N, CA, C and O atoms as CSV, one atom per row, in Angstrom:
chain,resi,resn,atom,element,x,y,z
A,1,UNK,N,N,0.893,-1.111,-0.021
A,1,UNK,CA,C,-0.043,0.128,-0.079
A,1,UNK,C,C,0.919,1.285,-0.065
A,1,UNK,O,O,1.817,1.386,0.771
A,2,UNK,N,N,0.712,2.083,-0.949
A,2,UNK,CA,C,1.490,3.335,-0.964
A,2,UNK,C,C,0.771,4.476,-0.291
A,2,UNK,O,O,-0.416,4.734,-0.492
A,3,UNK,N,N,1.654,5.218,0.611
A,3,UNK,CA,C,0.932,6.318,1.452
A,3,UNK,C,C,1.817,7.527,0.977
A,3,UNK,O,O,2.998,7.692,1.281
A,4,UNK,N,N,0.960,8.443,0.088
A,4,UNK,CA,C,1.631,9.584,-0.405
A,4,UNK,C,C,2.342,10.523,0.535
A,4,UNK,O,O,1.742,10.967,1.513
A,5,UNK,N,N,3.579,10.841,0.285
A,5,UNK,CA,C,4.334,11.676,1.140
A,5,UNK,C,C,5.197,10.991,2.320
A,5,UNK,O,O,5.793,11.631,3.187
A,6,UNK,N,N,5.169,9.754,2.224
A,6,UNK,CA,C,5.872,8.864,3.120
A,6,UNK,C,C,6.967,7.909,2.510
A,6,UNK,O,O,6.667,7.197,1.551
A,7,UNK,N,N,8.195,7.885,3.036
A,7,UNK,CA,C,9.087,6.744,2.551
A,7,UNK,C,C,8.716,5.452,3.125
A,7,UNK,O,O,8.484,5.368,4.331
A,8,UNK,N,N,8.642,4.435,2.349
A,8,UNK,CA,C,8.262,3.132,2.842
A,8,UNK,C,C,9.208,2.708,3.907
A,8,UNK,O,O,8.782,2.146,4.917
A,9,UNK,N,N,10.505,2.957,3.725
A,9,UNK,CA,C,11.462,2.573,4.722
A,9,UNK,C,C,11.179,3.191,6.064
A,9,UNK,O,O,11.262,2.505,7.082
A,10,UNK,N,N,10.825,4.556,6.105
A,10,UNK,CA,C,10.559,5.254,7.210
A,10,UNK,C,C,9.419,4.659,7.946
A,10,UNK,O,O,9.472,4.535,9.169
A,11,UNK,N,N,8.344,4.269,7.223
A,11,UNK,CA,C,7.223,3.676,7.620
A,11,UNK,C,C,7.343,2.297,8.148
A,11,UNK,O,O,6.630,1.856,9.050
A,12,UNK,N,N,8.219,1.681,7.581
A,12,UNK,CA,C,8.759,0.242,8.087
A,12,UNK,C,C,9.423,0.372,9.517
A,12,UNK,O,O,9.188,-0.385,10.459
A,13,UNK,N,N,10.247,1.397,9.531
A,13,UNK,CA,C,10.893,1.542,10.851
A,13,UNK,C,C,9.934,1.953,11.966
A,13,UNK,O,O,10.085,1.517,13.108
A,14,UNK,N,N,8.935,2.801,11.636
A,14,UNK,CA,C,7.857,3.154,12.651
A,14,UNK,C,C,7.113,1.911,13.030
A,14,UNK,O,O,6.805,1.718,14.206
A,15,UNK,N,N,6.823,1.091,12.116
A,15,UNK,CA,C,5.850,-0.076,12.367
A,15,UNK,C,C,6.691,-0.989,13.192
A,15,UNK,O,O,6.201,-1.497,14.200
A,16,UNK,N,N,7.976,-1.245,12.827
A,16,UNK,CA,C,8.927,-2.185,13.748
A,16,UNK,C,C,9.037,-1.662,14.979
A,16,UNK,O,O,8.940,-2.444,15.924
A,17,UNK,N,N,9.261,-0.243,15.243
A,17,UNK,CA,C,9.366,0.093,16.541
A,17,UNK,C,C,8.203,-0.133,17.411
A,17,UNK,O,O,8.365,-0.113,18.631
A,18,UNK,N,N,7.056,-0.344,16.903
A,18,UNK,CA,C,5.879,-0.635,17.705
A,18,UNK,C,C,5.718,-2.103,17.957
A,18,UNK,O,O,4.939,-2.504,18.823
A,19,UNK,N,N,6.429,-2.908,17.227
A,19,UNK,CA,C,6.363,-4.422,17.351
A,19,UNK,C,C,7.693,-5.000,17.878
A,19,UNK,O,O,8.775,-4.439,17.704
A,20,UNK,N,N,7.538,-6.088,18.491
A,20,UNK,CA,C,8.633,-6.871,18.901
A,20,UNK,C,C,8.775,-7.933,17.675
A,20,UNK,O,O,7.799,-8.241,16.991
A,21,UNK,N,N,9.838,-8.366,17.498
A,21,UNK,CA,C,10.095,-9.421,16.539
A,21,UNK,C,C,9.071,-10.593,16.532
A,21,UNK,O,O,8.636,-11.069,15.483
A,22,UNK,N,N,8.733,-11.002,17.707
A,22,UNK,CA,C,7.850,-12.097,18.006
A,22,UNK,C,C,6.419,-11.647,17.522
A,22,UNK,O,O,5.627,-12.479,17.079
A,23,UNK,N,N,6.110,-10.310,17.618
A,23,UNK,CA,C,4.827,-9.823,17.186
A,23,UNK,C,C,4.619,-9.943,15.814
A,23,UNK,O,O,3.451,-9.978,15.427
A,24,UNK,N,N,5.616,-10.021,14.922
A,24,UNK,CA,C,5.279,-10.086,13.591
A,24,UNK,C,C,4.517,-11.382,13.289
A,24,UNK,O,O,3.539,-11.256,12.552
A,25,UNK,N,N,4.796,-12.532,13.715
A,25,UNK,CA,C,3.965,-13.827,13.493
A,25,UNK,C,C,2.511,-13.768,13.952
A,25,UNK,O,O,1.670,-14.507,13.440
A,26,UNK,N,N,2.200,-12.866,14.943
A,26,UNK,CA,C,0.813,-12.710,15.311
A,26,UNK,C,C,0.242,-11.629,14.568
A,26,UNK,O,O,-0.950,-11.849,14.354
A,27,UNK,N,N,0.642,-10.552,14.099
A,27,UNK,CA,C,0.273,-9.494,13.346
A,27,UNK,C,C,0.077,-9.841,11.920
A,27,UNK,O,O,-0.936,-9.545,11.287
A,28,UNK,N,N,1.089,-10.479,11.448
A,28,UNK,CA,C,0.983,-10.978,9.884
A,28,UNK,C,C,0.519,-12.431,9.775
A,28,UNK,O,O,0.834,-13.305,10.583
A,29,UNK,N,N,-0.259,-12.611,8.699
A,29,UNK,CA,C,-0.852,-13.799,8.324
A,29,UNK,C,C,0.506,-14.600,7.781
A,29,UNK,O,O,1.502,-13.990,7.394
A,30,UNK,N,N,0.410,-15.955,7.805
A,30,UNK,CA,C,1.464,-16.642,7.103
A,30,UNK,C,C,1.946,-16.187,5.816
A,30,UNK,O,O,3.140,-16.200,5.519
A,31,UNK,N,N,0.878,-15.721,4.929
A,31,UNK,CA,C,1.230,-15.280,3.525
A,31,UNK,C,C,1.962,-13.821,3.656
A,31,UNK,O,O,2.847,-13.486,2.869
A,32,UNK,N,N,1.534,-13.033,4.665
A,32,UNK,CA,C,2.060,-11.673,4.704
A,32,UNK,C,C,3.513,-11.805,5.179
A,32,UNK,O,O,4.393,-11.078,4.718
A,33,UNK,N,N,3.776,-12.841,6.204
A,33,UNK,CA,C,5.050,-13.055,6.725
A,33,UNK,C,C,5.896,-13.537,5.733
A,33,UNK,O,O,7.072,-13.172,5.739
A,34,UNK,N,N,5.460,-14.345,4.831
A,34,UNK,CA,C,6.396,-15.025,3.669
A,34,UNK,C,C,6.743,-13.829,2.932
A,34,UNK,O,O,7.930,-13.679,2.643
A,35,UNK,N,N,5.789,-12.839,2.534
A,35,UNK,CA,C,6.103,-11.766,1.618
A,35,UNK,C,C,7.126,-10.828,2.357
A,35,UNK,O,O,8.110,-10.406,1.751
A,36,UNK,N,N,6.924,-10.558,3.456
A,36,UNK,CA,C,7.867,-9.726,4.296
A,36,UNK,C,C,9.202,-10.308,4.342
A,36,UNK,O,O,10.203,-9.602,4.219
A,37,UNK,N,N,9.257,-11.602,4.520
A,37,UNK,CA,C,10.477,-12.234,4.591
A,37,UNK,C,C,11.260,-12.299,3.316
A,37,UNK,O,O,12.488,-12.323,3.238
A,38,UNK,N,N,10.420,-12.324,2.346
A,38,UNK,CA,C,10.940,-12.368,0.917
A,38,UNK,C,C,11.447,-10.971,0.464
A,38,UNK,O,O,11.887,-10.809,-0.674
A,39,UNK,N,N,11.375,-9.950,1.390
A,39,UNK,CA,C,11.780,-8.624,1.025
A,39,UNK,C,C,10.842,-7.516,0.898
A,39,UNK,O,O,11.266,-6.363,0.820
A,40,UNK,N,N,9.574,-7.789,0.872
A,40,UNK,CA,C,8.587,-6.724,0.635
A,40,UNK,C,C,8.527,-5.756,1.819
A,40,UNK,O,O,8.804,-6.179,2.941
A,41,UNK,N,N,8.199,-4.550,1.640
A,41,UNK,CA,C,8.016,-3.633,2.685
A,41,UNK,C,C,6.819,-4.031,3.517
A,41,UNK,O,O,5.873,-4.653,3.035
A,42,UNK,N,N,6.890,-3.639,4.837
A,42,UNK,CA,C,5.651,-3.908,5.656
A,42,UNK,C,C,4.380,-3.067,5.051
A,42,UNK,O,O,3.244,-3.540,5.036
A,43,UNK,N,N,4.653,-1.980,4.637
A,43,UNK,CA,C,3.650,-0.966,4.097
A,43,UNK,C,C,2.921,-1.598,2.820
A,43,UNK,O,O,1.757,-1.314,2.536
A,44,UNK,N,N,3.714,-2.486,2.073
A,44,UNK,CA,C,2.989,-3.136,1.050
A,44,UNK,C,C,2.335,-4.458,1.499
A,44,UNK,O,O,1.415,-4.906,0.815
A,45,UNK,N,N,2.763,-5.136,2.642
A,45,UNK,CA,C,2.235,-6.351,3.081
A,45,UNK,C,C,0.937,-6.060,3.807
A,45,UNK,O,O,-0.067,-6.730,3.564
A,46,UNK,N,N,0.933,-4.976,4.781
A,46,UNK,CA,C,-0.164,-4.793,5.683
A,46,UNK,C,C,-1.245,-3.849,4.965
A,46,UNK,O,O,-0.913,-3.077,4.065
A,47,UNK,N,N,-2.506,-3.961,5.411
A,47,UNK,CA,C,-3.625,-3.263,4.847
A,47,UNK,C,C,-3.487,-1.836,5.649
A,47,UNK,O,O,-2.746,-1.668,6.617
A,48,UNK,N,N,-4.284,-0.905,5.103
A,48,UNK,CA,C,-4.305,0.536,5.614
A,48,UNK,C,C,-4.706,0.341,7.154
A,48,UNK,O,O,-4.122,0.918,8.071
A,49,UNK,N,N,-5.725,-0.504,7.309
A,49,UNK,CA,C,-6.194,-0.624,8.714
A,49,UNK,C,C,-5.290,-1.186,9.646
A,49,UNK,O,O,-5.149,-0.707,10.771
A,50,UNK,N,N,-4.605,-2.282,9.193
A,50,UNK,CA,C,-3.530,-2.846,9.974
A,50,UNK,C,C,-2.497,-2.060,10.393
A,50,UNK,O,O,-2.010,-2.183,11.516
A,51,UNK,N,N,-2.020,-1.052,9.376
A,51,UNK,CA,C,-1.018,-0.058,9.584
A,51,UNK,C,C,-1.457,0.948,10.763
A,51,UNK,O,O,-0.712,1.298,11.679
A,52,UNK,N,N,-2.683,1.319,10.597
A,52,UNK,CA,C,-3.218,2.262,11.559
A,52,UNK,C,C,-3.223,1.663,12.918
A,52,UNK,O,O,-2.847,2.365,13.856
A,53,UNK,N,N,-3.636,0.355,13.140
A,53,UNK,CA,C,-3.727,-0.357,14.311
A,53,UNK,C,C,-2.328,-0.440,14.950
A,53,UNK,O,O,-2.215,-0.213,16.155
A,54,UNK,N,N,-1.279,-0.751,14.212
A,54,UNK,CA,C,0.132,-0.923,14.603
A,54,UNK,C,C,0.730,0.416,14.976
A,54,UNK,O,O,1.312,0.559,16.051
A,55,UNK,N,N,0.604,1.321,14.169
A,55,UNK,CA,C,1.116,2.620,14.279
A,55,UNK,C,C,0.464,3.409,15.478
A,55,UNK,O,O,1.133,4.249,16.079
A,56,UNK,N,N,-0.721,3.165,15.793
A,56,UNK,CA,C,-1.472,3.674,16.879
A,56,UNK,C,C,-1.010,3.113,18.272
A,56,UNK,O,O,-1.351,3.712,19.292
A,57,UNK,N,N,-0.263,2.007,18.338
A,57,UNK,CA,C,0.333,1.581,19.565
A,57,UNK,C,C,1.397,2.341,20.142
A,57,UNK,O,O,2.157,2.981,19.415
A,58,UNK,N,N,1.520,2.328,21.412
A,58,UNK,CA,C,2.724,3.030,21.996
A,58,UNK,C,C,4.160,2.193,21.638
A,58,UNK,O,O,4.246,0.973,21.501
A,59,UNK,N,N,5.113,3.049,21.541
A,59,UNK,CA,C,6.358,2.457,21.230
A,59,UNK,C,C,6.767,1.590,22.275
A,59,UNK,O,O,6.452,1.968,23.403
A,60,UNK,N,N,7.442,0.435,22.175
A,60,UNK,CA,C,7.809,-0.470,23.275
A,60,UNK,C,C,9.255,-0.131,23.713
A,60,UNK,O,O,9.836,-0.816,24.555
A,61,UNK,N,N,9.848,1.002,23.086
A,61,UNK,CA,C,11.101,1.347,23.616
A,61,UNK,C,C,11.145,2.191,24.824
A,61,UNK,O,O,12.227,2.511,25.315
């Protein structure tokens, strides 16, 4: 999913900052996880609603 005005790499960093590595397996479906591990950006793998849910979380740092 493309978000005008945002760099996918920046959005991936924001999303990953909200998730632990273990959370990827619970947030992503097996197909989404396969696509992410194959090199796709999280913003391309997740739906807009999923991105909003993840980005709305407080950072775990």
